[in-house]
C-alpha positions in Angstrom: 99.4 -2.4 189.3 101.3 -0.5 192.0 103.5 1.4 189.6 103.6 2.7 186.0 106.5 2.4 183.6 106.9 5.5 181.5 109.3 6.0 178.7 109.7 8.5 175.8 109.0 8.2 172.1 112.6 7.5 171.2 112.0 3.9 172.1 110.1 3.8 168.7 107.2 1.6 169.8 103.9 1.8 167.9 100.8 2.9 169.7 99.7 -0.7 169.7 102.9 -1.8 171.4 102.5 0.9 174.1 99.0 -0.4 174.8 100.0 -4.0 174.8 102.9 -3.4 177.3 100.9 -0.9 179.4 103.6 1.7 179.0 103.0 5.5 179.0 105.0 7.6 176.6 106.4 11.2 176.7 106.9 12.4 173.1 110.0 14.2 171.7 109.4 16.6 168.8 110.4 16.7 165.2 110.2 19.8 163.1 110.2 20.0 159.3 108.6 22.0 156.5 107.9 24.7 159.1 105.7 22.5 161.3 106.4 20.7 164.6 105.1 17.3 165.4 105.2 15.0 168.3 107.4 12.1 167.4 105.1 9.6 165.6 105.3 5.9 165.0 102.4 5.1 162.6 104.1 3.2 159.7 102.4 5.1 156.9 103.4 8.5 158.4 107.0 7.3 159.1 107.3 6.2 155.5 106.0 9.6 154.3 108.6 11.3 156.5 111.5 9.3 155.0 110.2 10.2 151.5 110.5 13.9 152.6 114.1 13.3 153.6 114.8 11.6 150.3 113.4 14.7 148.6 115.9 16.9 150.4 113.7 18.1 153.3 115.7 18.7 156.5 114.4 18.1 160.0 115.3 19.2 163.5 114.4 17.6 166.8 113.7 18.6 170.3 113.9 16.7 173.6 111.0 16.1 176.0 110.9 19.1 178.4 110.2 18.7 182.1 106.5 19.6 181.6 106.1 16.8 179.1 107.5 14.3 181.6 105.5 15.8 184.5 102.2 15.4 182.6 102.8 11.7 182.1 104.1 11.1 185.6 101.2 12.9 187.2 98.7 10.8 185.3 100.0 7.8 187.3 100.6 9.6 190.6 97.0 10.8 190.7 96.0 7.2 190.5 98.1 6.3 193.5 100.8 4.6 191.4 104.5 4.9 191.8 106.5 5.8 188.6 109.5 4.2 186.9 110.7 6.4 184.1 113.1 4.9 181.5 114.6 7.7 179.4 116.4 8.1 176.1 120.2 8.2 176.4 121.7 11.3 178.0 124.6 10.9 175.6 122.2 11.9 172.7 119.6 14.1 174.3 118.6 16.2 177.3 115.4 14.1 177.7 116.8 12.3 180.7 117.7 15.5 182.5 114.2 16.8 181.9 112.8 13.7 183.5 115.0 14.2 186.6 113.8 17.8 186.9 110.2 16.7 186.6 110.6 13.9 189.2 112.3 16.3 191.7 109.4 18.8 191.4 106.7 16.1 191.7 108.3 14.4 194.8 107.5 17.6 196.7 103.8 17.4 195.6 103.5 13.6 196.1 106.0 12.8 199.0 104.3 9.5 199.6 105.0 8.1 196.1 108.2 6.7 194.5 109.3 8.4 191.3 112.4 6.6 190.0 114.2 7.8 186.8 116.8 5.8 184.8 119.1 7.0 182.1 118.9 4.0 179.8 121.9 5.0 177.7 119.9 3.4 174.9 118.2 4.6 171.8 115.5 3.6 169.3 114.4 0.0 169.6 117.5 -0.6 171.8 115.6 1.5 174.4 112.5 -0.4 173.3 114.2 -3.8 174.0 115.1 -2.6 177.5 111.6 -1.4 178.1 110.1 -4.6 176.7 112.2 -6.8 179.0 111.4 -4.5 182.0 107.7 -5.0 181.3 108.2 -8.8 181.3 109.8 -8.6 184.8 107.0 -6.3 186.0 104.4 -8.7 184.7 106.1 -11.5 186.5 105.7 -9.7 189.8 109.0 -7.7 190.3 108.5 -4.7 192.4 109.5 -1.2 191.4 112.8 -1.1 193.4 113.9 -4.5 192.2 113.0 -3.6 188.6 114.9 -0.3 188.8 117.9 -2.1 190.0 117.6 -4.7 187.2 117.4 -2.0 184.6 120.5 -0.3 186.0 122.4 -3.6 186.1 121.4 -4.6 182.5 121.2 -1.4 180.5 124.8 -1.6 179.3 124.2 -5.1 178.0 121.8 -3.8 175.4 123.9 -3.8 172.2 123.1 -1.4 169.3 124.8 -2.2 166.0 124.1 0.3 163.2 124.8 0.8 159.5 123.6 3.7 157.4 123.0 3.8 153.6 123.1 7.6 153.0 126.3 9.2 154.2 124.9 12.7 153.7 123.0 12.7 157.0 126.1 11.7 158.9 128.0 14.6 157.1 125.2 17.0 158.0 125.4 16.0 161.6 129.1 16.5 161.7 129.9 12.8 162.3 131.9 12.5 159.1 133.6 15.1 156.8 132.3 16.2 153.4 135.3 14.5 151.8 134.7 11.3 153.6 131.0 11.3 152.6 131.9 11.9 149.0 134.6 9.2 148.8 132.5 6.8 150.8 129.5 7.3 148.5 131.7 6.7 145.4 133.2 3.5 146.8 130.0 2.2 148.3 131.5 2.4 151.8 129.1 1.6 154.7 130.0 2.7 158.2 129.4 0.5 161.2 128.4 2.3 164.3 127.6 1.3 167.8 126.3 2.9 171.0 129.0 2.9 173.7 128.7 2.8 177.5 128.2 6.6 177.6 125.2 6.3 175.3 127.1 8.0 172.4 127.2 6.9 168.7 130.7 5.7 167.8 132.0 5.0 164.3 133.9 1.7 164.6 134.4 0.1 161.2 133.8 0.5 157.4 132.8 -2.2 154.9 132.1 -2.1 151.2 128.5 -2.9 150.3 125.2 -3.3 152.1 125.3 -7.1 152.4 128.7 -6.9 154.0 127.4 -4.4 156.5 124.5 -6.7 157.4 126.8 -9.7 157.7 129.0 -7.7 160.2 126.0 -6.7 162.3 125.0 -10.3 162.5 128.6 -11.3 163.4 128.5 -9.0 166.4 125.4 -10.9 167.6 127.4 -14.1 167.4 130.4 -12.6 169.2 128.7 -11.0 172.2 125.0 -12.0 172.2 123.7 -13.7 175.4 120.0 -14.0 174.5 119.4 -15.4 171.1 115.7 -16.0 171.7 114.6 -12.4 171.0 116.3 -9.6 169.1 115.0 -6.4 167.7 115.7 -4.9 164.2 114.9 -1.3 163.3 115.1 0.3 159.8 114.7 3.6 158.1 112.1 2.6 155.5 114.1 -0.3 154.1 111.9 -3.3 155.1 113.5 -5.6 152.5 117.0 -5.1 154.1 115.4 -5.6 157.6 114.0 -8.9 156.3 117.4 -9.9 154.9 119.1 -9.2 158.2 116.4 -11.2 160.0 117.0 -14.1 157.7 120.7 -13.9 158.4 120.5 -13.9 162.2 118.0 -16.7 162.2 120.1 -18.9 159.8 123.5 -18.2 161.4 122.6 -17.8 165.0 119.3 -19.7 165.5 117.4 -16.6 166.7 113.8 -17.5 167.3 111.9 -14.3 167.7 112.7 -11.1 165.8 110.7 -7.9 166.4 111.1 -5.4 163.6 110.0 -1.8 163.5 110.9 1.6 162.1 113.5 4.0 163.3 111.3 6.9 164.2 111.5 10.4 162.8 113.4 11.9 165.8 116.4 9.6 165.3 115.8 9.1 161.6 116.2 12.9 161.1 119.9 12.4 162.0 120.6 9.0 160.4 118.6 9.3 157.2 116.7 6.8 155.1 118.2 3.3 154.9 119.5 3.2 158.4 119.5 -0.4 159.7 120.0 -1.5 163.3 120.4 -4.8 165.2 119.6 -4.8 168.9 120.3 -7.6 171.3 121.3 -8.5 174.9 125.0 -9.2 175.1 127.7 -9.6 177.7 129.0 -6.1 176.8 128.4 -3.4 174.2 
């Protein structure tokens, strides 16, 4: 291939998925219990991480720094490949800015190579969905410039619809007040959140009960979805709920292919166990 797609670990692919898609990954960092770890995707390790959160452990996260991007980029550049970097939303992290810095420095060392960087304005398997579709176009023969343009033109069509089960993590992150978290927990209120065009998480609705939250996520697919062949579902160690949501979107909207995975530790540290997300291509976010 004449170019390498590189993303970061907030796309929440497994190691097998990175290999299958031929995508390189720059890891973010999660720190808890006094130890720092590269963001990991092994299901057993992710389940253990969520158990730690349930037991009251808190975690902090760090973006990819320029050196982390440069290492992955240079691996490709040394093999005479151009680079297309698809980075975690600038609305949630400085990871994209680090990629821009790394690319600028490496262009001076490799002036004959293209190094293109895109702020996906996506997160988790929403970012994964965009990378997945980009790889399909690459494999169909699209060149790096055309693919970069396609990603820019389509990234704001990647819809992220989120519900959380444990309000304490939203409270800790300052997204809701302590009083709102307490009352919401008592009344079994589940917030509905989406990622906007600036790549930020926005609270948009509240429903009572988990099933109602899942029904609303599925309804959003019916309202704005444009590609019902493939949707992605991510969960924070609640596979039964993910399976229920999958059944709903297949029954109500005829979705054919559902790819399910975990919300990784970097994002899960802020959303908590029980987060459930539906990702799909739509006509708008």
